[in-house]
N, C-alpha and C positions, 0 to 999 in steps of 0.2 A: 137396545136395552132389554134385558129379559123380563118376562112377565112375572109379576109377583105370585108367589105361590101360597096365597091365603087359603086356598081350598085343599091344600096338601101338597107335599113336595114330590118330585119324581122319585120313583122307587129306586132302591139300591144306591142310596146316597148316605150311608152311615159312616164312611171312612174305614170300615172293617173289610177285611179279605180283598183288598185292593180296589174297593169301591171309592168313588169320589165323595166329597162332603157337600154340604150347602154352599161351600165357597166356590163351587163350580158355577153358580149363578149370583151369589151374594158375596159381599165382603169388602175387599179393599185393604184389608189387614191380614196378617198371618193368623192361622188357626190357634185358638187358645191363648191369645195374647190380650184379649179384651179385659175389662175390669170386672166381669161378672163372676158369680159363683154358681157352679153346676152341681146339682144333687141327684143321686140315684138311691132311693130307699126301698127296702123290701126285696131286693134281689138276694137270694139266700147265700150264705157262705158255703153251704153244701145243700144239695136238693134231694128230695125223696121222690121216687117214681110216682107218677100219677097225682101228685100233690099240686095245689094251685096256690100261687103266690100273687099277692098285690104289690105291684111296682109303681112308685111315684117318682116321676121325673120333674125336676124343677130348675128354674134359672132365676137368679136375682141380679139385676144390673140397672143402675141409675140411667134414666133417660130412655129406656127401652119402651118403645111404643107398641110394636107387634112382636110375636115371637113364634117359632115353630120348632118342631122336632121330627125325627125319624129314628126308630129303634128296630133292631133285629136280634133274635137269639138263634145261635147256630152251633152245630158240632164243630169239632177241630178241622173238619174239611170244608166248612162253609155251607153245609146243607142246613135247612131249617130244622129246629129242634123243639119239640113240644108244640103247644098252641097258644097263640096270643089272643086276647079277648078285650072287648071294650067294657067300660063301666059307666060311661056317659057320652053324650053327643060331641064332646070336645076332642074325642079320640076315635080314629078309624083304623081298621085292619085291613090291608090289602095284600094280595098275594102276586108276586112277580112271575114272569114266565118261567123262571127256573124253579118255582115252587116254594120260594122263600116267603114267609109272612113278614110284613113290615107293619108296626104300629106307628102312626103319625098323626099330627094335628089335623083337624077339620077346620073349615072356615070360623066356626064358633070358637074353636080352640086356639085360634091365632090372636085373639084379643084377651085382655087381662081383667080379672076381677079386682085386683089390687094394683096400684101403680108400681112399676118397676120390678114386678115379679110375675112369674107364670108357673103353673104346675099342671101336670097330666097324670091321671091314674089309669092303670090298664092291669090286666091279669095275664099271668103266664102259667099255663099247666104243663108241668114237666112230662116228658115222655113216660110211657108205661114200662121202660126198661132202662137199666143203668147204661146210658149212652156215652159215658165218658164226659170230658169237659163240655160245659155249656158256655158259650162266648156271647156276651151282650155288647153290642156295638150301638152307640148312641151318637148322633149329631144334632146340635141345637143351633138355632139362629136368634140372636138377640138383635131385632131390627129397629132401625130408627124411624121407619114408617114413611119415608120420602118417595116410595115407589120407584127407587133407583136401586142399582146393584151395589152402590157405594155406601160406606159408612156403617155397614152391619157387621156385628161380631159373631163369629162362628166358633163353636166349641165341639170337640169330640171327646169321647170317653169310652174305655173298654173295661169290662169286668168279667172275670172268669169264675165259674163255680164247678164243683165236681159232685158226683153222686155221694150221698151219705153212706156210710158203712154201718150197718146195724150190728 
């Protein structure tokens, strides 16, 4: 039985660029088939170089006991793009061996302030040059809290933005 990842997920599990998702360790159901609603707010429709954006990731699902997420923002080749930053202890930023930054939940960030919903805030600072498309990949786990790999719902989402034209 896999170890629960309340302290944070293994890196490179966003579902983007050929990565696995949280379903590598959690699930029992197909990805994106749960009853939850996933939100990504604040990721711009177009980005300005050297600008900082507040991104809020959320999940709402009845009977969710614990939850977690992992997010990366990369260029079209899968290289890390810009800089991710934390805003509170619920979110941690870690860098993979390949140099990609991943924002993800901490132990504190796996529990909820409100029943059946979770949200995490982070910052993304766009690169200092127009790097082409920025691809945000997100994986979320709506866990039932039974410390097994079964009965959890996994969601993935991808959003793409482009440099603003002045």
